[in-house]
C-alpha positions in Angstrom: 0.1 -0.1 0.1 1.2 3.7 -0.7 2.8 5.6 2.2 2.0 9.4 1.2 3.7 12.6 2.2 0.5 14.2 3.0 -3.3 13.1 3.8 -4.5 13.1 0.0 -4.7 10.5 -2.4 -2.9 13.1 -4.9 0.1 13.7 -2.6 3.2 12.0 -3.6 4.2 8.3 -2.5 7.2 8.3 -0.3 7.4 4.7 0.3 5.3 1.8 0.4 4.1 -0.7 3.1 4.1 -4.4 2.8 1.7 -7.3 4.0 2.2 -8.3 7.6 3.8 -5.1 8.5 3.0 -3.5 12.0 2.5 0.2 12.4 2.1 2.8 15.1 -0.7 5.1 14.6 0.6 8.7 15.8 -2.4 10.7 14.5 -5.7 9.7 13.1 -8.5 11.7 11.2 -11.7 10.6 9.7 -10.3 9.1 6.5 -6.2 9.1 7.1 -3.8 7.9 9.6 -0.1 9.6 10.2 1.6 6.4 10.9 5.1 4.9 11.6 6.3 1.6 10.5 7.6 -0.7 13.3 10.2 -1.9 10.9 12.2 0.7 9.9 10.5 3.8 11.7 9.6 5.5 8.3 6.4 8.0 8.9 3.9 8.8 6.4 0.0 8.9 5.8 -2.2 5.8 4.7 -6.0 5.5 4.5 -7.7 4.1 7.4 -9.1 1.5 5.1 -5.8 0.0 4.4 -4.9 -1.4 7.8 -6.5 -3.4 10.6 -6.2 -2.2 14.1 -5.0 -4.8 16.8 -4.6 -5.0 20.7 -1.7 -4.4 22.5 -1.7 -8.1 23.4 -2.2 -9.1 19.6 0.8 -6.9 18.8 3.0 -8.4 21.4 2.3 -11.8 20.2 2.9 -11.0 16.8 6.2 -9.2 17.7 7.4 -12.4 19.6 7.4 -14.2 16.3 10.8 -14.8 14.8 10.6 -12.4 11.5 10.6 -14.2 8.5 10.4 -12.3 4.8 9.4 -13.5 1.4 12.6 -13.8 -0.7 10.3 -13.7 -3.7 6.8 -13.0 -4.7 4.6 -15.6 -3.1 0.9 -16.4 -3.0 -1.2 -16.6 0.3 -4.4 -18.0 0.5 -7.4 -17.6 3.0 -10.3 -19.6 2.0 -11.2 -18.4 -1.4 -9.2 -15.3 -1.2 -5.6 -15.4 -2.8 -3.2 -12.4 -2.8 0.3 -12.3 -4.0 2.7 -10.4 -1.7 6.0 -9.0 -2.9 9.6 -9.8 -2.2 10.4 -8.5 1.4 7.1 -9.1 2.9 6.5 -10.1 6.5 5.0 -13.5 6.0 5.7 -14.6 9.5 2.5 -12.5 10.2 0.5 -14.4 7.7 -0.9 -16.9 10.3 -2.3 -14.3 12.7 -4.0 -12.7 9.6 -5.5 -16.2 8.8 -3.3 -16.8 5.5 -1.5 -19.7 4.6 1.2 -20.3 2.0 3.0 -23.4 0.6 6.7 -23.6 2.0 9.1 -22.8 -0.6 12.9 -23.4 -1.1 14.7 -20.6 1.3 18.1 -21.7 0.0 18.1 -19.3 -2.9 21.4 -17.5 -3.5 21.3 -13.8 -2.4 22.6 -12.7 -5.6 19.6 -14.7 -7.6 17.2 -12.7 -5.2 18.8 -9.2 -6.3 18.9 -10.0 -9.8 15.1 -11.1 -9.8 14.6 -7.1 -9.7 16.2 -6.6 -13.1 14.5 -4.4 -15.6 11.7 -3.5 -12.9 10.7 0.2 -13.6 12.0 3.1 -11.5 9.3 4.5 -9.4 9.7 7.2 -6.5 8.8 5.6 -3.2 8.4 2.2 -4.9 9.7 -1.2 -3.0 8.5 -3.8 -5.6 9.4 -5.2 -8.8 6.3 -3.4 -10.3 8.1 -0.3 -9.4 11.1 0.7 -7.1 13.6 3.6 -6.2 17.2 2.9 -5.5 17.0 2.8 -1.6 13.6 0.9 -1.8 15.5 -1.9 -4.0 18.2 -2.0 -1.4 15.8 -2.3 1.5 13.8 -5.0 0.0 16.6 -7.2 -1.1 18.1 -7.0 2.2 15.0 -7.8 4.2 15.2 -11.3 2.8 18.2 -11.4 4.9 16.3 -10.4 7.7 18.1 -7.2 8.0 16.1 -4.0 8.0 17.8 -1.0 6.6 16.6 2.5 6.7 14.3 3.6 4.0 16.5 6.6 2.4 19.9 6.2 0.9 21.3 9.0 3.1 20.0 6.9 6.2 21.3 3.5 4.9 24.8 5.1 4.5 25.3 5.3 8.2 25.0 1.5 8.7 28.0 -0.9 8.2 31.6 -0.1 8.0 33.7 1.5 5.3 35.5 -0.8 2.6 37.9 0.8 0.0 38.9 -2.2 -1.9 38.1 -5.9 -2.9 34.2 -5.2 -3.0 32.2 -8.3 -3.0 28.4 -9.0 -3.3 26.2 -7.1 -0.9 28.6 -3.9 -0.6 26.5 -0.8 -0.8 27.7 1.9 -2.9 26.7 5.6 -1.9 26.6 8.3 -4.6 26.0 12.0 -4.5 27.8 15.7 -4.6 29.4 14.7 -1.1 29.1 12.3 1.9 26.7 14.9 3.2 24.5 15.0 0.1 23.8 11.4 -0.7 21.2 11.0 -3.3 21.7 7.5 -4.7 22.6 3.9 -3.7 23.5 0.5 -5.3 24.5 -2.8 -4.3 27.8 -4.5 -5.7 27.4 -7.8 -7.2 31.3 -8.3 -7.5 34.2 -5.8 -7.5 33.0 -3.6 -10.3 29.3 -4.7 -11.2 26.6 -2.6 -9.5 22.8 -3.4 -9.5 20.9 -0.3 -9.0 17.7 1.6 -10.0 18.1 4.3 -12.6 15.3 4.7 -15.1 15.0 0.6 -14.4 16.7 -1.9 -12.4 19.9 -2.5 -14.1 23.7 -3.5 -13.9 26.4 -1.3 -14.5 30.0 -0.8 -14.0 31.4 0.7 -11.0 34.7 2.5 -11.6 36.8 4.6 -9.3 34.9 8.0 -9.7 31.3 6.4 -10.0 28.9 4.3 -12.2 29.8 4.5 -15.7 26.4 3.8 -18.1 27.1 2.5 -21.3 24.3 3.7 -23.0 25.2 7.4 -21.9 28.8 6.9 -22.2 29.5 8.7 -19.0 29.6 8.6 -15.2 26.2 9.2 -14.1 26.6 8.9 -10.3 29.6 9.8 -8.4 30.9 7.7 -5.7 31.2 8.9 -2.3 31.6 5.8 -0.1 31.4 2.0 -0.2 29.8 0.2 3.1 29.6 -3.5 4.0 26.5 -4.4 6.0 27.7 -7.9 7.4 
């Protein structure tokens, strides 16, 4: 569901909330609520029709479950109701919500999960294969490892530790005018190939000064720092 900047259906989408995610209501009006995700603490407005209120006891019960996130799109069933949830959905909440799903192979390689987003269109505020921005891509991929990163690139940069050479799968590269003005993030697939959302999710070359785009024949994003998460 869309998380919006303002309590208006025409307001820009700043992020998305996935199936099973628990929210804290900060302010509630007749049709809209200003909420905070319990996963990444991101805040925004959603329609009241888009969430179900639970008691503190129910919340504590769900929070006590070991968190399990889907590593691909999977179908959940509830009697005759079948829904498909995106990569990174909190499926450990499905039982509480009355949904069941078939157990699937969880030994999928991290690189295959990441490359599953290839060619997804760029969408500001998006986090799914139907549309995803640069930091939403990284957050959704890393949730499959049960690692919850902040929503925005500038905050994701604050996680992990700096690496300066011999990059490896999963390292995050941050780009912008300076370290104080980070505007883009991508994930390294190896020492010089980067997966990122720019027009669409693509793989480009990472050079010493930034991302080199073969179509545009230039550096499109200036490298500032590379961080390792685990």
